[in-house]
Wavefront OBJ file of the C-alpha trace (Angstrom):
o trace
v -29.076 8.346 6.188
v -29.535 5.137 7.330
v -28.249 3.673 10.326
v -25.974 0.322 9.957
v -26.970 -1.184 12.802
v -29.105 -4.333 13.316
v -32.690 -3.945 13.784
v -35.672 -6.143 14.280
v -37.633 -3.806 11.943
v -37.875 -5.992 8.843
v -37.866 -4.861 5.557
v -36.405 -7.481 3.842
v -39.089 -10.358 4.521
v -36.625 -11.935 6.753
v -39.006 -12.820 9.192
v -39.943 -15.774 6.896
v -35.874 -17.222 8.063
v -36.779 -16.591 11.821
v -39.883 -18.810 11.467
v -38.135 -21.378 10.490
v -35.483 -21.319 12.926
v -38.480 -20.857 15.730
v -40.513 -24.060 14.534
v -37.083 -26.206 13.833
v -36.297 -25.203 17.950
v -39.660 -25.537 19.278
v -39.704 -29.113 18.416
v -38.965 -30.754 21.401
v -37.666 -33.992 20.165
v -34.544 -31.861 18.567
v -33.766 -30.695 21.420
v -30.405 -29.838 22.403
v -29.750 -28.429 18.988
v -26.986 -26.143 17.563
v -27.689 -23.843 14.622
v -25.537 -22.480 12.559
v -27.071 -18.888 10.660
v -24.165 -18.674 7.804
v -24.124 -15.512 5.726
v -21.540 -13.100 4.048
v -20.828 -9.970 6.197
v -23.878 -7.565 5.763
v -26.189 -10.417 4.914
v -28.793 -9.835 7.468
v -28.039 -12.588 9.901
v -27.999 -10.008 13.020
v -31.430 -8.783 12.330
v -32.464 -12.237 11.768
v -31.338 -13.178 14.905
v -33.001 -10.019 16.448
v -36.194 -10.959 15.071
v -36.016 -14.295 16.268
v -35.167 -13.030 19.865
v -37.924 -10.724 20.048
v -40.265 -13.652 18.592
v -39.450 -16.024 21.266
v -39.783 -13.524 24.280
v -43.120 -13.311 23.348
v -44.106 -16.653 23.151
v -45.744 -18.079 26.543
v -44.337 -21.397 26.932
v -41.984 -20.914 29.518
v -38.790 -20.028 26.690
v -35.828 -18.284 28.353
v -34.266 -16.400 25.658
v -30.126 -15.021 25.683
v -28.681 -12.923 23.194
v -24.864 -12.760 23.439
v -22.202 -10.705 21.157
v -19.449 -13.235 21.116
v -17.140 -10.291 20.163
v -17.725 -8.908 23.801
v -15.890 -11.873 24.867
v -12.793 -11.242 23.006
v -10.782 -9.593 25.546
v -10.961 -12.499 28.582
v -8.083 -15.188 29.255
v -10.728 -17.446 28.372
v -13.891 -17.096 26.339
v -15.168 -20.757 27.313
v -15.284 -19.466 30.425
v -16.651 -16.175 30.028
v -19.431 -17.206 28.106
v -20.647 -19.894 30.995
v -20.113 -17.166 33.226
v -22.262 -14.764 31.415
v -25.016 -17.112 30.903
v -25.214 -18.458 34.492
v -25.527 -15.103 35.662
v -28.550 -14.327 33.542
v -29.694 -17.009 35.804
v -28.454 -15.660 38.878
v -29.777 -11.599 38.264
v -32.950 -12.559 36.276
v -36.217 -11.301 38.402
v -38.029 -14.403 37.326
v -35.864 -16.960 39.163
v -36.447 -17.562 42.998
v -33.448 -17.853 45.567
v -32.851 -21.582 45.419
v -31.715 -21.178 41.452
v -29.963 -17.877 42.258
v -28.083 -20.161 44.567
v -27.727 -22.867 42.234
v -26.099 -20.615 39.850
v -24.164 -19.099 42.347
v -22.170 -22.969 42.919
v -22.049 -23.440 39.085
v -20.148 -19.765 38.308
v -17.389 -21.190 41.221
v -16.878 -24.455 39.206
v -15.866 -22.292 35.874
v -13.587 -20.478 38.030
v -12.155 -23.395 39.306
v -11.808 -25.272 35.682
v -10.198 -22.034 34.360
v -7.621 -22.592 36.890
v -7.157 -25.779 36.621
v -7.211 -25.807 33.149
v -4.656 -23.297 33.077
v -2.255 -24.254 36.142
v -1.499 -21.795 38.666
v 1.943 -21.565 37.509
v 0.588 -19.946 33.933
v -1.471 -17.827 35.161
v 0.865 -15.960 38.048
v 2.110 -13.324 35.443
v -1.425 -12.648 33.657
v -2.997 -12.267 36.944
v -0.105 -9.278 38.057
v -0.789 -7.811 34.545
v -4.137 -7.690 35.848
v -3.138 -6.449 39.133
v -0.683 -3.761 37.355
v -3.089 -2.178 35.694
v -6.562 -2.968 37.461
v -8.076 -4.831 34.921
v -10.404 -7.482 36.434
v -10.799 -9.815 33.052
v -8.262 -12.245 34.645
v -9.819 -14.382 36.714
v -11.949 -12.026 38.797
v -12.194 -14.101 41.592
v -8.731 -13.898 42.408
v -8.574 -10.170 41.424
v -11.174 -9.864 43.968
v -8.469 -12.010 46.470
v -5.599 -9.563 45.604
v -8.148 -6.461 46.244
v -8.261 -6.856 49.914
v -4.578 -7.459 50.437
v -2.809 -4.473 51.605
v 0.911 -5.669 50.366
v 3.264 -3.695 48.697
v 5.576 -6.080 47.086
v 2.471 -8.358 45.925
v 3.701 -7.907 42.501
v 7.204 -9.318 43.067
v 5.197 -12.432 45.119
v 3.118 -13.014 41.862
v 5.880 -12.547 39.637
v 8.559 -14.408 41.643
v 9.476 -18.228 41.816
v 6.941 -18.510 44.853
v 3.993 -17.502 42.632
v 2.050 -20.527 42.835
v 2.470 -21.596 46.150
v 1.072 -17.704 46.963
v -2.092 -18.388 44.780
v -2.875 -21.692 46.091
v -2.213 -19.898 50.053
v -5.317 -17.647 48.808
v -7.260 -20.146 47.054
v -7.029 -22.972 49.895
v -10.720 -24.829 48.724
v -8.720 -25.752 45.591
v -10.530 -28.830 44.679
v -8.874 -32.289 44.163
v -10.618 -33.436 40.980
v -9.114 -33.014 37.343
v -10.712 -30.837 35.370
v -12.450 -33.680 33.343
v -14.232 -34.517 36.419
v -15.259 -30.458 37.343
v -16.855 -30.486 33.528
v -18.805 -33.630 34.144
v -20.244 -32.134 37.276
v -20.985 -28.895 35.853
v -22.972 -29.950 32.970
v -25.235 -32.325 35.473
v -25.562 -29.268 38.143
v -26.312 -27.051 34.463
v -28.938 -29.531 33.592
v -30.544 -29.297 36.981
v -30.511 -25.852 36.742
v -32.589 -25.648 33.990
v -34.672 -28.492 35.377
v -35.655 -26.238 38.679
v -35.754 -22.913 36.669
v -39.016 -24.366 35.217
v -38.394 -22.901 31.597
v -39.420 -25.212 28.881
v -36.122 -25.229 27.353
v -33.221 -22.409 27.057
v -32.443 -20.456 23.933
v -29.216 -19.088 23.512
v -28.509 -16.890 20.903
v -24.680 -16.313 19.835
v -24.155 -13.171 16.818
v -20.672 -11.366 15.578
v -18.855 -14.689 16.067
v -16.712 -13.886 12.772
v -15.401 -10.790 14.387
v -13.477 -12.715 17.201
v -9.847 -13.798 16.950
v -9.733 -17.537 15.543
v -9.012 -19.189 18.661
v -11.833 -17.396 20.681
v -13.945 -18.437 17.594
v -13.285 -22.201 18.974
v -13.158 -21.438 22.141
v -16.838 -20.447 22.555
v -17.634 -23.181 19.970
v -15.913 -25.881 22.092
v -18.118 -24.623 25.300
v -21.311 -25.203 23.965
v -20.636 -28.742 22.976
v -18.452 -29.558 25.517
v -20.531 -27.426 28.401
v -23.692 -26.653 27.750
v -25.366 -29.125 25.016
v -27.378 -30.633 27.695
v -31.672 -31.283 27.431
v -33.930 -28.553 26.304
v -30.889 -26.467 25.046
v -30.979 -24.831 21.798
v -28.015 -22.670 20.661
v -28.060 -20.232 17.307
v -24.983 -19.213 16.008
v -24.715 -16.109 13.249
v -21.053 -16.375 11.466
v -19.836 -15.963 8.206
v -18.940 -19.733 7.822
v -15.893 -19.165 5.848
v -14.194 -16.989 8.607
v -15.508 -19.847 11.199
v -13.639 -22.369 8.670
v -10.325 -20.401 8.801
v -10.558 -20.655 12.149
v -10.412 -23.783 12.531
v -7.326 -24.135 9.996
v -5.945 -21.970 11.934
v -6.281 -23.767 15.454
v -5.510 -27.354 14.525
v -3.060 -26.392 11.915
v -4.981 -27.677 9.047
v -2.770 -28.609 5.830
v -4.008 -30.232 2.812
v -1.510 -33.247 3.040
v -3.494 -34.626 -0.189
v -6.160 -32.352 -2.627
v -8.938 -31.985 -0.482
v -7.994 -33.858 2.992
v -7.694 -30.068 4.747
v -11.383 -28.826 3.727
v -12.701 -32.689 4.966
v -10.965 -32.207 8.378
v -12.521 -29.121 8.655
v -15.734 -29.870 7.523
v -15.739 -32.811 9.935
v -15.094 -30.701 12.522
v -17.835 -28.140 11.701
v -20.342 -30.711 11.829
v -19.505 -31.884 15.135
v -20.287 -28.549 16.559
v -23.060 -27.342 14.350
v -26.221 -29.527 13.805
v -28.183 -27.768 11.362
v -26.165 -25.380 9.268
v -28.898 -22.637 7.689
v -27.407 -20.427 5.133
v -28.910 -17.014 4.140
v -29.902 -16.838 0.139
v -28.431 -13.403 -1.623
v -31.211 -10.907 -2.031
v -33.316 -11.335 -5.836
v -33.465 -8.141 -8.089
v -36.959 -7.838 -6.662
v -36.042 -8.029 -3.454
v -33.315 -5.583 -3.563
v -35.800 -3.433 -5.541
v -38.075 -3.118 -2.918
v -35.965 -3.076 0.191
v -34.301 0.326 -1.790
v -37.915 1.536 -2.414
v -38.733 1.273 1.417
v -35.406 2.312 2.546
v -36.373 5.734 0.943
v -39.779 5.496 2.166
v -38.625 5.516 5.531
v -35.749 8.517 5.137
v -38.434 10.410 2.825
v -41.834 9.778 4.700
v -43.309 10.766 8.101
v -43.130 8.197 10.784
v -46.720 7.660 10.446
v -46.879 7.361 6.618
v -44.040 4.721 6.891
v -45.946 2.539 8.887
v -48.487 2.361 6.827
v -46.259 1.253 4.213
v -44.574 -1.258 6.418
v -48.053 -2.800 7.229
v -48.624 -3.024 3.380
v -45.526 -4.338 2.954
v -45.753 -7.250 5.406
v -49.211 -8.235 3.921
v -48.182 -7.982 0.219
v -45.407 -10.497 1.214
v -48.122 -12.986 3.089
v -49.808 -13.068 -0.113
v -46.525 -12.893 -3.284
v -43.018 -13.626 -2.097
v -41.595 -13.307 -5.243
v -42.680 -9.673 -6.802
v -40.996 -6.048 -6.131
v -43.027 -4.104 -3.933
v -42.279 -0.523 -5.162
v -43.789 2.939 -6.255
v -47.289 1.130 -7.842
v -47.824 -0.663 -4.522
v -47.405 2.057 -2.138
v -49.174 4.849 -4.230
v -52.297 3.848 -3.014
v -50.894 3.751 0.405
v -49.952 7.295 1.092
v -50.812 10.479 -0.302
v -50.253 12.474 -3.678
v -47.838 14.819 -2.160
v -45.404 12.490 -0.148
v -45.676 9.967 -3.703
v -44.345 12.929 -5.693
v -41.597 13.825 -3.968
v -40.841 9.875 -3.287
v -40.698 9.059 -7.136
v -37.998 11.947 -6.914
v -36.346 10.601 -4.262
v -36.223 7.486 -5.824
v -34.806 8.645 -9.206
v -33.601 6.069 -11.594
v -32.248 3.742 -8.355
v -34.770 1.131 -8.903
v -33.966 0.475 -12.653
v -30.361 0.257 -11.335
v -31.693 -2.633 -9.023
v -30.439 -5.485 -10.896
v -27.064 -4.306 -11.525
v -26.619 -3.810 -7.571
v -27.926 -7.016 -6.401
v -24.748 -8.310 -9.186
v -22.751 -5.875 -7.964
v -23.129 -6.009 -4.459
v -24.109 -9.907 -4.131
v -27.536 -8.919 -2.793
v -25.850 -7.738 0.539
v -28.422 -5.789 2.414
v -25.147 -3.818 4.057
v -23.523 -2.884 1.267
v -26.459 -1.740 -0.089
v -27.495 0.643 2.917
v -23.677 1.933 2.797
v -23.754 1.996 -0.973
v -27.096 4.651 -0.472
v -25.849 6.116 1.944
v -22.631 7.892 0.151
v -25.506 8.286 -2.706
v -27.201 10.470 -0.568
v -24.026 12.315 0.644
v -22.405 13.230 -2.161
v -26.108 14.174 -3.358
v -25.882 16.729 -0.925
v -22.668 17.406 -1.249
v -23.473 18.772 -5.222
v -25.961 20.885 -3.619
v -24.176 22.334 -1.228
v -21.241 23.204 -3.743
v -24.050 24.749 -5.894
v -23.370 22.264 -9.154
v -25.795 23.458 -11.710
v -27.520 20.939 -13.501
v -26.462 18.355 -11.542
v -28.409 15.048 -12.417
v -28.568 12.444 -9.495
v -29.157 9.620 -12.275
v -25.675 10.287 -13.708
v -24.564 10.038 -10.286
v -26.104 6.762 -9.542
v -25.130 5.221 -12.506
v -21.448 6.010 -11.770
v -21.346 5.078 -8.542
v -22.359 1.643 -9.879
v -19.479 1.160 -12.248
v -17.599 2.432 -8.989
v -18.657 -0.741 -7.022
v -18.922 -3.032 -9.843
v -16.015 -2.337 -11.382
v -13.417 -0.328 -9.725
v -10.459 -0.489 -12.378
v -13.439 0.545 -14.737
v -13.937 3.801 -12.656
v -10.970 4.523 -12.345
v -9.813 3.902 -16.414
v -13.233 6.413 -17.194
v -11.348 8.543 -14.793
v -8.456 9.118 -16.942
v -10.322 9.412 -20.204
v -12.359 12.184 -18.898
v -9.660 13.757 -17.508
v -8.390 14.885 -20.207
v -11.276 15.774 -22.655
v -12.983 18.070 -19.820
v -15.153 15.670 -18.719
v -16.685 14.149 -22.684
v -14.369 11.275 -23.552
v -14.135 10.409 -26.829
v -14.149 6.700 -25.692
v -17.764 7.027 -23.953
v -19.143 8.564 -26.812
v -18.260 5.091 -28.972
v -18.935 2.833 -26.735
v -22.632 4.041 -26.126
v -23.057 4.538 -30.044
v -22.587 1.015 -31.098
v -23.935 -0.432 -27.771
v -27.572 1.020 -28.861
v -27.228 0.762 -32.386
v -25.959 -3.162 -31.996
v -27.506 -6.562 -30.396
v -26.028 -7.524 -27.535
v -23.595 -10.544 -29.518
v -22.117 -7.737 -31.726
v -21.174 -5.239 -29.175
v -19.403 -7.795 -27.329
v -17.213 -8.686 -30.682
v -16.526 -4.858 -31.169
v -15.466 -4.859 -27.465
v -13.084 -7.688 -27.359
v -11.768 -5.885 -31.089
v -11.412 -2.603 -30.143
v -9.127 -3.030 -26.847
v -11.921 -2.410 -24.781
v -11.875 -6.551 -23.408
v -11.965 -5.359 -20.185
v -15.395 -4.024 -20.855
v -16.555 -7.073 -22.222
v -19.106 -8.123 -19.376
v -22.482 -9.198 -18.174
v -22.495 -6.724 -15.710
v -20.596 -3.765 -17.775
v -22.850 -4.538 -20.897
v -26.086 -4.260 -18.586
v -24.412 -0.875 -17.131
v -24.066 0.491 -20.908
v -27.712 -0.104 -21.294
v -29.433 1.477 -18.441
v -30.122 5.351 -18.322
v -28.976 8.116 -18.418
v -26.193 7.621 -21.289
v -23.502 9.055 -20.345
v -21.494 10.655 -23.973
v -23.693 14.151 -23.853
v -22.395 15.054 -20.292
v -19.381 16.906 -18.651
v -18.245 13.988 -15.619
v -15.683 16.611 -14.020
v -18.276 17.639 -11.690
v -19.090 14.221 -10.898
v -15.590 12.620 -10.212
v -15.130 16.011 -8.288
v -18.742 14.628 -5.997
v -16.553 11.203 -6.295
v -12.971 12.326 -5.278
v -13.250 11.027 -2.032
v -12.644 7.186 -3.839
v -10.200 9.129 -6.365
v -8.219 9.260 -3.034
v -9.439 6.810 -0.711
v -12.371 4.728 -2.072
v -15.627 4.672 -0.727
v -15.534 0.934 1.092
v -11.928 2.329 2.544
v -13.704 4.278 4.430
v -16.672 1.974 5.528
v -16.120 -0.921 8.046
v -14.230 -3.797 5.917
v -15.737 -7.602 6.249
v -13.967 -9.506 8.505
v -13.228 -11.693 5.793
v -11.225 -9.359 4.424
v -9.119 -8.357 7.249
v -8.764 -11.761 7.873
v -7.468 -12.638 4.215
v -4.872 -9.052 4.451
v -3.630 -9.916 8.010
v -2.569 -13.574 6.511
v -0.430 -11.728 3.351
v 0.928 -8.957 5.411
v 3.276 -10.702 7.286
v 7.356 -9.879 7.623
v 9.077 -12.947 6.207
v 6.329 -14.687 5.093
v 7.964 -16.562 1.965
v 6.810 -16.216 -1.253
v 5.426 -19.376 -2.055
v 3.545 -19.061 0.795
v 1.950 -16.221 0.085
v 1.007 -16.946 -2.953
v -0.493 -20.382 -1.654
v -3.142 -17.772 0.188
v -3.782 -15.910 -2.637
v -4.806 -18.756 -4.638
v -6.351 -20.278 -1.313
v -8.052 -17.147 -0.268
v -8.072 -14.034 -2.592
v -9.263 -15.997 -5.141
v -12.048 -16.918 -2.653
v -13.546 -13.410 -2.322
v -16.534 -12.021 -4.538
v -15.900 -9.368 -6.638
v -17.337 -6.599 -4.266
v -15.079 -8.151 -1.371
v -12.024 -8.338 -3.614
v -12.724 -4.265 -4.491
v -12.507 -4.175 -0.679
v -9.487 -6.038 -0.625
v -7.650 -3.858 -2.848
v -8.793 -0.971 -1.111
v -7.658 -1.670 2.130
v -4.773 -2.978 0.708
v -4.248 0.545 -1.007
v -5.011 2.023 2.610
v -2.783 0.090 4.363
v 0.128 0.738 2.177
v -0.238 4.046 2.270
v 0.392 3.929 5.796
v 3.276 2.154 5.897
v 5.170 3.437 2.149
v 8.589 2.471 3.572
v 7.724 -1.038 3.894
v 8.193 -3.755 0.886
v 5.395 -5.878 1.867
v 3.043 -3.965 1.162
v 3.923 -3.453 -2.495
v 4.384 -7.063 -3.123
v 0.913 -8.097 -1.886
v -0.288 -6.633 -5.623
v 3.040 -7.820 -7.004
v 2.148 -11.301 -6.181
v -1.456 -11.163 -6.906
v -0.602 -9.818 -10.441
v 1.643 -12.916 -10.833
v -1.167 -15.252 -10.075
v -3.609 -13.369 -12.334
v -6.129 -11.821 -9.992
v -8.269 -9.583 -11.572
v -7.984 -5.892 -11.264
v -4.918 -6.061 -9.512
v -2.543 -4.620 -12.006
v -5.292 -1.381 -12.129
v -5.078 -0.999 -8.249
v -1.232 -1.403 -8.001
v -1.320 1.369 -10.922
v -4.165 3.451 -8.419
v -1.517 2.735 -5.304
v 1.511 4.189 -6.994
v -0.322 7.295 -7.815
v -0.874 8.015 -4.295
v 1.994 7.036 -2.708
v 5.257 9.173 -2.482
v 7.665 8.004 -4.454
v 10.366 9.342 -2.187
v 9.506 7.050 0.599
v 9.085 3.610 -1.583
v 12.148 1.437 -1.557
v 14.538 1.468 -4.280
v 13.887 -2.904 -4.311
v 10.537 -1.997 -5.070
v 11.548 0.071 -8.373
v 14.106 -2.646 -8.592
v 10.692 -5.253 -9.479
v 8.948 -2.869 -11.127
v 11.483 -3.064 -14.076
v 9.773 -6.400 -15.048
v 6.638 -4.625 -15.789
v 8.086 -2.299 -18.453
v 6.107 -4.349 -20.618
v 2.993 -4.872 -19.263
v 0.234 -3.525 -21.146
v -1.514 -1.839 -18.527
v 1.430 -1.025 -15.703
v 4.132 -0.213 -18.692
v 3.550 3.297 -20.497
v 2.430 4.326 -16.875
v 5.279 3.157 -14.926
v 7.525 4.417 -17.667
v 6.207 8.259 -16.868
v 5.436 7.944 -13.355
v 9.269 7.564 -12.819
v 10.886 9.966 -15.685
v 9.975 13.026 -13.870
v 11.087 11.325 -10.359
v 14.353 11.621 -8.693
v 13.767 9.309 -6.416
v 15.896 5.970 -5.283
v 12.977 4.075 -6.540
v 13.256 5.662 -9.910
v 16.641 5.307 -10.105
v 16.479 1.739 -9.428
v 13.511 1.399 -11.854
v 15.376 3.874 -15.160
v 18.659 1.714 -14.351
l 1 2 3 4 5 6 7 8 9 10 11 12 13 14 15 16 17 18 19 20 21 22 23 24 25 26 27 28 29 30 31 32 33 34 35 36 37 38 39 40 41 42 43 44 45 46 47 48 49 50 51 52 53 54 55 56 57 58 59 60 61 62 63 64 65 66 67 68 69 70 71 72 73 74 75 76 77 78 79 80 81 82 83 84 85 86 87 88 89 90 91 92 93 94 95 96 97 98 99 100 101 102 103 104 105 106 107 108 109 110 111 112 113 114 115 116 117 118 119 120 121 122 123 124 125 126 127 128 129 130 131 132 133 134 135 136 137 138 139 140 141 142 143 144 145 146 147 148 149 150 151 152 153 154 155 156 157 158 159 160 161 162 163 164 165 166 167 168 169 170 171 172 173 174 175 176 177 178 179 180 181 182 183 184 185 186 187 188 189 190 191 192 193 194 195 196 197 198 199 200 201 202 203 204 205 206 207 208 209 210 211 212 213 214 215 216 217 218 219 220 221 222 223 224 225 226 227 228 229 230 231 232 233 234 235 236 237 238 239 240 241 242 243 244 245 246 247 248 249 250 251 252 253 254 255 256 257 258 259 260 261 262 263 264 265 266 267 268 269 270 271 272 273 274 275 276 277 278 279 280 281 282 283 284 285 286 287 288 289 290 291 292 293 294 295 296 297 298 299 300 301 302 303 304 305 306 307 308 309 310 311 312 313 314 315 316 317 318 319 320 321 322 323 324 325 326 327 328 329 330 331 332 333 334 335 336 337 338 339 340 341 342 343 344 345 346 347 348 349 350 351 352 353 354 355 356 357 358 359 360 361 362 363 364 365 366 367 368 369 370 371 372 373 374 375 376 377 378 379 380 381 382 383 384 385 386 387 388 389 390 391 392 393 394 395 396 397 398 399 400 401 402 403 404 405 406 407 408 409 410 411 412 413 414 415 416 417 418 419 420 421 422 423 424 425 426 427 428 429 430 431 432 433 434 435 436 437 438 439 440 441 442 443 444 445 446 447 448 449 450 451 452 453 454 455 456 457 458 459 460 461 462 463 464 465 466 467 468 469 470 471 472 473 474 475 476 477 478 479 480 481 482 483 484 485 486 487 488 489 490 491 492 493 494 495 496 497 498 499 500 501 502 503 504 505 506 507 508 509 510 511 512 513 514 515 516 517 518 519 520 521 522 523 524 525 526 527 528 529 530 531 532 533 534 535 536 537 538 539 540 541 542 543 544 545 546 547 548 549 550 551 552 553 554 555 556 557 558 559 560 561 562 563 564 565 566 567 568 569 570 571 572 573 574 575 576 577 578 579 580 581 582 583 584 585 586 587 588 589 590 591 592 593 594 595 596 597 598 599 600 601 602 603 604 605 606 607 608 609 610 611 612 613 614 615 616 617 618 619 620 621
């Protein structure tokens, strides 16, 4: 199994990205600068930022590096203030700075506290402070919470919740400044600049990771804190995020709407450009990089630490001269012993041959690849524990590719094999035609024989990869994969923030149909295939938890009406899982319109024919 945490161990050749970022921020003429390291969830942003952080800390030019996880500030009343305070505390607590710097840092923290109070006003913070006092929390204005803790008064909560709350708070903090907030901001910037100069550091590099896991308002607060308060001489901010989430946060915060076609996007882009001066988009892994990554991951699992370090050293040397080719078994053979090599050859199996399809299926996403391999290992172990004879892990790998690539086709294959003792006639026909025909003829055959859903580049390539499935009893393999028949592997793993964000937009009581379909057109259609599959799975999982909720079912209906690929098969999948007695009758009424649907029609008629549920009665009227 492989850990899903960020790492400084570079199995992807990503040091080239950290080298580039380092070169940019080491150019004094470009400072101050804010860079965005942009990529999808799981694309390797965090690992690059960790490598960069370690790299910069080893430099002996007076660089001071701070690494923050943006998600840590999610629960604070004011993310801007929390970020500012955290940065300054690093100066106050770091041993490299003397008492004068520490004193200046304390003064800056006090400024942050006043800005927080004046920004909210005493009247607005009274109730939050009361709640914090009651629950023992200190995230709401910690310095006020400290003063409250010193007061032994049984009616303190009543004072905080009553009409005199504002005066009571002012009495606690007698030295409240007369300046307006804008003056405090200006003063803070000047003092922060002096702090950097007097600390004798050449530059301050602040790395903020996982910003895309935050709520929209928190994302904007963090970005605005950087621009308003911290963007002074000799500073560099490196921000890791999924740009789609950041754009969505800007749209949410400022209620951006497309008055004219494209105007909303222009507003969002303009705002983002003001906040992020240099966007750096991580490229998707190529086929050769995926094959290399898979090989190295398996080396790490199979080899001793000493042997793996030799392989890693050879890989780094290889990448110095060749950034394009596969670093695979042939390269590893000369580095390790014959016994290790033989075991490694068996462990790799057919996975390298499937790398091009894995690349397309998982969009060259390192996290998805690692999760795919973890699931593969778990299922392989299950086969051994269950003593399944003749189990071929190459067949498992091939089926899992279809599962990740085209979930509706995976479910269709499950249906075919379940009625034919694991050996479906359709696969026999398809594989025979694929092997004896040119690709053009095979694709024409697919279109003319009710197999048009299988006529896709990835699927045609999948048919050609060994092993063939037509002579294999697939029942054991689908039994091994039954977690996906009932709940799916992606549903069991962490869901990308973009998927959750899109689902939450749609899962709102009272959301008008027109608004829901607009979200589907704007957001669901922008998901890549891997994310779309996870969206279906997440929506189905949430529907299972809320089976009486009509929204759960209508989401699928709206997606079918908007022509979202795979939505019909996914709706069918959901209806197979739920308890029909809990399905609202209104959904049975809606489903009448699908009686002639080629995917759902016969399925629905059969599903409701044996049920005595209210939904079935509504459907059969």
